[in-house]
Structures are given as structure tokens and as C-alpha cells.
C-alpha positions in Angstrom: -207.7 90.2 141.7 -204.8 91.4 140.4 -206.7 95.0 140.3 -207.4 94.7 143.9 -204.0 93.9 145.1 -202.9 96.4 143.5 -204.7 98.9 145.4 -204.2 98.2 148.7 -200.2 98.0 147.3 -201.0 102.0 146.4 -203.0 102.1 149.5 -200.8 101.4 151.9 -198.0 103.2 149.1 -195.2 100.0 149.3 -196.5 99.1 145.6 -192.4 100.4 144.2 -191.1 97.9 147.3 -193.1 95.1 146.4 -189.4 92.3 145.4 -191.0 89.0 146.2 -195.4 87.4 146.8 -195.4 84.4 148.1 -198.8 81.9 146.3 -200.0 78.5 146.8 -200.0 76.8 143.4 -203.3 78.1 142.7 -204.1 77.8 139.2 -205.2 81.9 138.9 -201.8 82.9 140.4 -200.2 82.7 137.6 -203.1 85.4 136.0 -202.5 88.1 138.6 -199.0 87.6 138.5 -199.2 88.5 134.6 -201.4 91.1 134.9 -199.8 93.3 138.2 -196.6 92.6 136.7 -197.6 94.7 133.7 -199.8 96.9 135.5 -196.6 97.4 137.9 -194.2 98.3 134.6 -196.3 100.2 133.6 -197.3 103.0 136.5 -193.2 101.9 137.6 -191.4 102.4 134.5 -188.8 99.8 137.1 -186.9 97.1 135.0 -185.1 96.2 137.9 -187.8 94.7 140.5 -188.8 91.5 138.4 -187.7 90.4 135.2 -190.2 88.4 134.1 -193.7 88.4 135.6 -192.8 83.9 135.8 -190.5 84.8 138.4 -192.8 84.0 141.2 -192.4 80.5 142.5 -195.2 78.9 144.1 -195.3 77.3 147.0 -195.1 73.3 147.2 -195.3 71.5 150.7 -194.1 68.2 151.1 
């Protein structure tokens, strides 16, 4: 799933603009964020965008 999202970001030429990703609380989102974080960090060599892949917040509707 992370590969698909990264491909879309690259095709739109916005992978360097990602600041926040909003997701529901599905269990696989942690895996998605982890893989996407490491892939983008390696590709962009950025330390400013994400401090850690756990900087994401799952949406919780009350």
C-alpha cells in the first residue's frame, strides 16, 4: 500500500510536499506510515518533514 501511495505522490510530483497524512485507526496504517516514512526519507534525505513515522495521528470520531 505504501508503494502505491508513493507512486501516486511521485506521479503528481508532490512527494517532497507531504507534511501530514490523515488516516483512520485501521491497524495497517502504522505499517503504511512506517514504510512511506522510510522510503521518502531515503529518497528525499529530509529531516524537516517527519521526525518519526509515529508522528501521525489516527482520527477518532466520538
